N, C-alpha and C positions, 0 to 999 in steps of 0.2 A: 504493500500500500504506500502511496506517495506521502511524503512529509513536506512541510513547508520548507521552501528553499532558502536557507540561511546562506548568504554569499559573502565572500571576501576576496580581495585581490592583493597579491604580493608582487610588487614591482621593483626589480633591480634597475637602478638608473646607471646609464653610462657616465663615465667621469673622465675629465681631462684636467690637467693642471700645469701651471708653469711656476718657476721659482723653486722654493725649497721642497715642494711636494711633487716635482715633475716626474720623478722616477719611483714614486711610492704611492700608488693608489689606495693602499690600505690606510696609510696615515692620513691622506687627503680625505678619505671617506669618514674616518674616525673624527677628524677635525670638524667636519660639517655636522655630524650628529651631536658632538659635544657642544658646538656653538649653539645649536638649536635647543638642546636640552638645558643649557645654562640660562638661556633666554626665558624658557617656560617655567623652570622650577629652580628653587634653591638647592634641592637635592633630587637627583635623578633616581626614579624607581627602576630597579634592575629587573631583567627578565629571569624567571625561574625555569631552569632547564630540567628540573627533577623528573618530570613526567614525559619528557620528549623521547620518542622511540622511532626515529626515522628509518630504522632497518626492518620494521614490520612490513611484511608483504601480503597484500590482499589475497594472493593465490595460495597462501599457506606454506610457501617454500621459497628459497632463494636459489636462483641459477648459480652454477659453480663459478661463473665468471663475473658475477655481480659485485660491484663495488658499493658497499653500503654508504649512503651519504653521511658526511661528517657533521657533527655539531660543533660549531666554532664558539665555544663558551668564553674564550678569552677576548673576543672582540666586543666592542661597546654595543649595548642595547638600552633603549629608553622606551618606557611606556608613556603614552601621551594622554592628555586630558580628554581626548575624544575616543579613547579606548583603543587606539591604534598602537602599532609597534614601529619604532624607527631605529634602525640598527645597521651594522656593517656585515655584509655577507659576500664572501668570495671577492673581496677587494672592491665591492660596490656599495654605495649607500642604498638601503632598501627600505621602502615604506610598505608595511602590511596594514591594510585598512582594517578597521574594526568589523566585527560580524554585522551584517546588514540583513534586514528582513524582506528586502525586495530587490530586484535588479535596478530599479530606479534609485533607491537609497545607496546601493553599492556603487553606482555610477557617480553619485555625488561625492562619496568618500574616496573614490579613486581620484577625482579632480582635486580633492583636498591635498592629496599627496604632492601634486605639482606645486601647490602653494607652500607646503612645508619645505620642500627642497628650495624653492625660490627664497623663502625667508632664511633658510640655513645659509645659502650662498651670500645673501646680503649681510648677515651677521658675521660670517667669516671674512668678508671683504673689509668690514670695519676694523677687524683685529689684525689683519695681515699687512705686510709691507706692500709698498707700491709695486714691487716687482713680482709679487706672489698673487696667484689667482686660481680659483677652483670653479669649474663649470660642469654642470650636469645636463644630461640629455635623456629624454624619455624615449629611448630606442632599444633595439635588441641585438645590435651587431656593430663591431668596431671596424668592419671592412678588412680585417686581417685574419679571418677564420675563427674569431672568438664570438660567442653569443652568450647573452645573459637574458634571464627570463622575466616573463610577466605571467605569474601562476594564478589560476582561478581555483576557487574552492567552493564546493556545493554540498550541503547537507543532504544525505540520502538515507533511505531505510536500510538497515543492516541486513534484513532478511531477503533482500533482492540478490540473487546469485551474482557474483562479480562477473562471471563468464557471460551472463545475459547482458549486463551493462556494456561490456566490451563489444559483444556481437552486434548490438543495435546502435551504439553511438559512434563507431568509427567512421561510417559513411558520412554522417553529419559533420563530424569534426574535420574530416579531410576537405570537405567542400565549403564550409562556412567562411573560409578565408576570403572568398570573393567579396564579402561585405565587411570583414573585420581585419583584413590585411593592412599593414601600415605602409607598404611599398618600399622597395629597395632598388637602388641603382646597381646593376651588375649581379654577379653570382659568386659564391665563395666555395663552390665545388668544382669538379672537373669540367662542367659545362660552361665554357667561357664565351659562348655565343649569345648569352642572355644580356640584353641591354638594360632592361628594367623588369622587375617582377613584382607580384602582388604582395607577397609575405616576406617579412624580415627573418622569420624563424624556419621557414620551410627547408632551407638548405641543410639544416642541422639535425634532422630526424632520421633515425636508423632502424627503429624497432616499432612493432605494433603495440606491444605491451612490455612493461619493465619497470624496475624500481629506480633506476638512476635518473639524474637530472642534468648532469654536466657532460657525460659521455654516453654513447649509445642511447640517446634520448628517445623515449617512446611516445607514440601518439596518445596512449592511455597509460598514465602513471599508476603503479600498483601500491604506492605508499599507503599503509593502513594505520593511520594515526588520526583518529576522529576528533581529538580534543573535546570529547563529550562522552556520554554514556556509551561504552564500547559495545554493549549487548544490544542497544537500540539503534544506534546510528553508525553510519560511515561517512567519511569526508572524501568526496571524489576530488582528487588533486590533479588538475589539468595544467600541463606545462607548455602546450604547443602554441598558445595564442600570442599575438603581437601586443605590444603596449600601444594603445591608441591615444592620439591627441584629440580626436573627435569624440565628444561626449555622446553623440548619436550612435557612432560605431560601437562604443563601449556598451551602451544601453542595449543595442541590438544583439551584440555578442553574448552578453550575460542573460538577457531575456529569452532569446531563442534557445540557448543551451539549457536554461532552467526549465523551460517548457518541455523540451525533448527528454530530459532526465525524468521529469515528472510523468511523462507518458510511458517511459520504460517501466517505472515503478508500478503504474496502473495497468500495465500490459495493454496499452492503447496505442502503441506506435506501429511498427511494421513487422514485428516478430521475425527480424533477421532477413526480411525480403531484399533489402539493399545490402549486398555484400560485395565490397570492392575487391577485385582480384589481387591487386598489389597496392595496398594503401600507402606504403612508404614511398614507392615510386610515384604514385599519383599525386601525393601532396606536393611534390616538387613540380611535376608537369603542369598541374593546375596553376601553380604560382608563376610559372614561366610564360603563361599565355594570357596576356592582358586583353585579348580579344574575347576571351571566355568561350572559345569555340572548341577547346580540347575535349575529346571524347574519352570518357572513363569506362574501362571495361569491367563489367561485373562478373561474378562467378557463374552466372547463368548465360554468359556470353553476350548479353545485351550491352549496348553502349549508350551512354547519356552524358550530357555536359553537366558541369557543376550546377549551373542554373536549373537544369531540368530536375536534378535531384533535390535541390533546395525547395523548389515548388512542391515536390512531393511531401517533404517534411512540413512545409507551411500549411498545406491542406490538412494534414493530419492534426496539426496544432490548432487550426481553426475549428475542426470538429471537436477536439478535446475541450477547448474553452467553451464551446456552446453547451457542452455537457457538465459544466461547472469546474473545469480544470484551472480556472484563473485563481482559485483560492490558494493554490500552492506557490504562486509567484507574486503574492502581494495584493491580490484582489482583482475583480473583473475589470476595473478601470485601467489598471496597469497592464493586465493581459491584453486588453483591447488596443492599447497604445503600442505594445510590442508587435502585435499582429499587423496593425496598420503600417508601422514603419518597415516591418519585414516585407510585406507585400509591395509597398511603394518602392522600396529599394530594389527588389528583384525586377519589378517592372521597368525601372530606370535602367538597370544594368542590361536588360534584354533589349530595350529600344536603342540605347546608346550609352555604353559604360561611362563616358565622360559627363553625362548629365547628372551623375551622382556626386559631383565635385563638392557639393555643400555638406555632405554627410559622411562620405567614405574617404579615409585617409589616403589610400593608395592612389585614388583618382585625383584628389586634390594635389598631392605631391607630384604626380606625373605631369599634370597640366603646368605646374610651376617650372619644373625642370625642362619640359619640352619647349615651352615658350622662350625660356632663356637660351636654350641650345640653338633654336632656330634664329633668334635675334642676333646671336653672336657667332653663328656658324661653327659650333663646337662639335667635336667628336664625343661619342657617348662615354669614352674613358677619360674625359677631361677631369682634372683635379678640381676645377671650379664647380663642375656639376656635383662631384662628390661632396664638396663643402656645402652646396645648397641642400643636398640630401640630408646631411647631418643637421643643418640649421633648421630644418623643418621641425626637428624634435627638441630644439633648444628650449629649456624651461624658463629662461629669462624672458619676461613679458616683452621687453623692448627689442629682443633679438629673434624671437620665435617666428619662423615663416608660417607655421600652422595658424598662428594668431592673425596673420595677414591674409589668410585664404578664405575668409568669410564663412567659416564652418558654422553650421547651426548650433545653437547652445540650448541646453536643457536647464541650466542654472545660472543665476546672476553671480557677479563677483561677491556681493554681500552674502548670498546664501552659502557660497563656498567658504568665505571668511568666517562666518558664524559656526560652520561645521568643523572648523579647525580646532575649536575648544569645546564644542558641544557634541557629546556622543550620540549615536543613533538611539532613538527611543524604543525601538522594536525588538531589541535583543539584550542579552546579558552585558553587552558592551556598555550599556547605560550605567549599570552598577559599577563596573570597573572604572569608567571615566569619572563618574561623580565622586566616588570615595577618594579617588586619587586627587581630584581637584579640592575637596574639602579637607582631607586629612593626610597630606603627603608624608608628613613626618612619622605617621603611624604605620606606613606601608613599607615593608622590607623588600618584597618582590611580588611579581605578578606574572601570570601567563594567561592563555586563553581560557582555561577551565578552573583556575583557582587564584586566590590572593592570600599572601602571607602577611599578617598583621603583627605589630609589636604593641601590645597593650600595657606595657610596663610591668608585666608579670615575669615569673621565672622562665617560662617557655613561650615561644611564639605560637600564634594561633593561625592555622590554615583553614580558610573557608573555601570549600569546593563549589564549583559552578558547572556541574556536568550537563545541564540542560541549557542550550543556547537560547531557548525561548523564555527563560526565567530571568529575573533581574532587570525587567523592562521598566520603562517610565511608568506604565500603568500599575505595575506591581509594587515598586519600591520608592517612587519619587516622594510620596508623602512621608514615608518613614525616614528618608534621608533628610528632608527639609525640617522635620520636627526633632531630629536628634542633635543635641548639642555636642556630643562626643562620639567617637567611633565605638566606644564601649557601649554606650546607650543604644546605638544603632544595631550592633550585633546582638545585644540582649533582646531587642524587639524582634529581630529576625528569627531568633531561636524560639521565641514564644509564639 
């Protein structure tokens, strides 16, 4: 049975620096996180790694050649007032959004990540020398064969067999890049004939399923670490998506995926009828063809374009929402908005891919690059075009080309600014963020499913939060507001 889709996004930002950090991205990333943390809090609340088990595999076994992901506990971690996590991961500054109760809310808190990095850069600039500078980009590739992730997380019913999830979701994931790809100049594999492609991440995937995230990357990740009640829930951890600058693309990516996963849980999708013969190869071939004409071969020998298959998923989702499926993605109104955007986007891409320039990142970027290339008569391998590609993802407001592309917005600057310090009201992130804001000196550490308090007693007190749908504004806001101390709050919660 489907459960409400609690959603979060983890974004590793690309980083460059000059001056004293020029050859040390770990130090540069740590400096950014520290600068932001000091601005927000007198004392940074650290991340509690006690319960983290990144080596758990949903298949119940580890392949002999699997490299279990490492937990980098020595690198800086800060828990934010909005319930998010800001830290250093694999030499990148990473913003993990708080748990959100709908794709729309998750899109808002993903946009907050850009503001957090912007403010971190500004604070660092104030404290660095004139010859030192740190710049971050919301992209997924450095152009030298290295990729960093934008990972999505969706709450799912533990009782749905993992094999069924894989069987039904792969075709959707392979083809959804046509509306959520961020676009990339050139190719970082053996295929050097590609001038421009749809996805930044497509080059780097080698497996259909697997546990790893930095090598042998899989289309469906098997990490079995729910950060919640293990017997009731699983967290589907998807690593193949691009980091989007377009809020509309992010909303459609999260919304369509949440609907498809809910349909799988309700046994209302396609029961494995869409099985791509070679998903790893196809994810690349789809990315390489910006005309969207590439034919994907299915196991039944039929051939369809990515657009054809996305229309099939859309029609199934429309029927699902008509039968009440919107409740799993935040309600009927949000579900309706997802379906309208999904259909309008596919219609635009069918008629003329370039007509989606106001919502789809890869289209917006391609138009900018192609216009500049034609005006200045440049070859596709021009370093100037590579710089334009990168600048599309520049997080600095005054430098970002994506901000100049007239992309449609879902949220105002004020809404994003308010969400920087206000946690989502719909999940346990509300409790985490509010107690951190009210009583930071009483909190020793925190993670997704617990908080450790120092109440001035001989031992610390750990408060578990195993249900992501508890600790919401509706359930605890009055208790928090009426409590003068954290001890009083915890006494009320226990009673």
